[in-house]
C-alpha positions in Angstrom: -26.0 -8.4 41.7 -25.8 -12.0 43.0 -28.3 -13.1 40.3 -25.5 -12.9 37.7 -23.2 -15.3 39.4 -25.2 -18.5 38.8 -25.3 -17.7 35.1 -21.5 -18.0 34.9 -20.9 -20.6 37.6 -20.7 -24.3 37.1 -21.1 -26.9 39.8 -19.5 -26.2 43.2 -17.9 -23.0 41.9 -21.3 -21.2 42.1 -21.0 -20.2 45.7 -17.5 -18.6 45.6 -18.4 -16.8 42.3 -21.6 -15.5 43.9 -19.6 -14.3 46.8 -17.1 -12.6 44.6 -19.8 -10.7 42.7 -21.5 -9.8 45.9 -18.2 -8.5 47.3 -17.6 -6.5 44.2 -21.0 -5.0 44.5 -20.4 -3.9 48.1 -17.1 -2.2 47.1 -18.8 0.0 44.6 -17.7 -2.0 41.5 -20.6 -3.4 39.7 -20.7 -6.2 37.2 -21.9 -3.7 34.7 -18.8 -1.6 35.2 -16.6 -4.6 34.9 -18.3 -5.7 31.7 -18.3 -2.2 30.4 -14.6 -1.9 31.0 -13.9 -5.2 29.4 -16.0 -4.2 26.4 -14.1 -1.0 26.1 -10.7 -2.8 26.2 -11.9 -5.2 23.5 -13.2 -2.3 21.4 -9.9 -0.5 21.7 -7.9 -3.6 20.8 -10.3 -4.2 17.8 -9.9 -0.6 16.7 -6.1 -0.9 16.8 -6.1 -4.3 15.1 -8.3 -3.0 12.3 -6.2 0.1 11.7 -3.0 -1.9 11.7 -4.5 -4.4 9.2 -5.6 -1.7 6.9 -2.2 0.1 7.2 -0.4 -3.2 6.5 -2.5 -3.8 3.4 -1.7 -0.3 2.2 2.0 -0.8 2.7 1.8 -4.1 0.8 0.0 -2.3 -2.1 2.7 0.4 -2.0 5.4 -2.3 -2.3 3.6 -3.8 -5.2 3.3 -0.4 -6.9 7.0 0.1 -6.4 7.7 -3.2 -8.1 5.5 -2.1 -11.0 7.5 1.1 -11.3 10.7 -1.0 -11.5 9.1 -3.2 -14.1 8.1 -0.2 -16.1 11.8 0.9 -16.1 12.8 -2.5 -17.3 10.1 -2.6 -20.0 11.2 0.8 -21.2 14.8 -0.4 -21.5 13.7 -3.4 -23.4 11.6 -1.3 -25.8 14.5 1.1 -26.4 16.9 -1.7 -27.0 14.5 -3.2 -29.6 14.2 0.2 -31.3 18.0 0.5 -31.5 18.2 -3.0 -33.0 15.5 -2.0 -35.5 17.5 1.1 -36.4 20.6 -0.9 -37.0 18.6 -3.3 -39.2 17.2 -0.3 -41.2 20.6 1.3 -41.6 22.1 -2.0 -42.8 19.2 -2.5 -45.2 19.6 1.1 -46.5 23.3 0.4 -47.1 22.5 -2.9 -48.9 19.8 -1.3 -51.0 22.1 1.6 -52.0 25.0 -0.6 -52.8 22.8 -2.9 -54.9 21.6 0.2 -56.8 25.2 1.2 -57.4 25.0 4.3 -55.1 27.9 5.3 -53.0 26.8 4.5 -49.4 29.1 7.1 -47.8 27.5 10.2 -49.2 24.5 11.5 -51.1 21.1 9.8 -51.0 22.2 6.8 -48.9 23.7 9.1 -46.3 20.6 11.2 -46.2 18.3 8.1 -45.7 20.5 6.9 -42.9 20.5 10.3 -41.2 16.7 10.5 -41.5 16.4 7.1 -40.0 18.7 8.0 -37.1 16.8 11.2 -36.5 13.5 9.4 -36.4 14.9 6.8 -34.1 16.4 9.3 -31.8 13.0 11.1 -31.5 11.2 7.8 -30.8 13.8 6.8 -28.2 13.4 10.2 -26.5 9.6 10.0 -26.5 9.7 6.4 -25.2 12.1 7.4 -22.4 9.9 10.4 -21.4 6.8 8.2 -21.4 8.5 5.5 -19.3 9.8 8.1 -16.8 6.3 9.6 -16.5 4.6 6.2 -15.9 7.3 5.2 -13.4 7.0 8.5 -11.6 3.3 8.2 -11.4 3.6 4.7 -9.9 6.2 5.9 -7.4 4.0 8.8 -6.4 1.1 6.4 -5.9 3.3 4.2 -3.7 4.3 7.2 -1.6 0.7 8.2 -1.3 -0.3 4.7 -0.1 2.5 4.7 2.5 1.4 8.1 3.7 -2.2 6.9 4.0 -1.0 3.8 5.9 0.7 6.1 8.4 -2.4 8.2 8.7 -4.6 5.1 9.2 -2.3 3.9 12.0 -2.4 7.3 13.7 -6.2 7.5 13.4 -6.6 4.0 14.8 -4.4 5.0 17.8 -6.4 8.2 18.4 -9.7 6.3 18.1 -8.4 3.8 20.6 -7.3 6.5 23.0 -10.7 8.2 22.6 -12.4 4.9 23.4 -10.4 4.5 26.5 -11.1 8.1 27.6 -14.8 7.7 26.9 -14.9 4.5 28.8 -13.2 6.1 31.8 -15.6 9.0 31.7 -18.6 6.6 31.6 -17.3 4.6 34.5 -16.6 7.7 36.5 -20.1 9.1 35.9 -21.6 5.7 36.8 -19.9 6.0 40.2 
């Protein structure tokens, strides 16, 4: 094992390093075991870091999807407000047209036209509200799914890391 020491030693530190490696070899710990253990630790840390990065990314996606759901709620409110304004404009125009034609605006044809417009608007408002609720619910469900996946990825990363540590320990034990 003393042939490895000069590869890592510089200048006057070569002799003590060679002695340390030789001492480790006599105590039953080989340089290969040390390197294998270090590689296992690095692999475990890499596995955890990768899982955490992926989980963080999923959580950020979930947060963005939640914002999209809130935006959908706001857009739906804006659409319905515009529909109500349009209804008021139509009702006003119906009254103006009926009055200009000499028709009593409180009954008869003018009243029927206004009721028809109100019924149609109520249906459109109801459909728009249902569509908005559906789209927002889909977005919220997607966000919940992403958060659930993030949790699963973190757990899987921890289990993979634990498995790596156990496998490394078994390998070291078998090596003697």
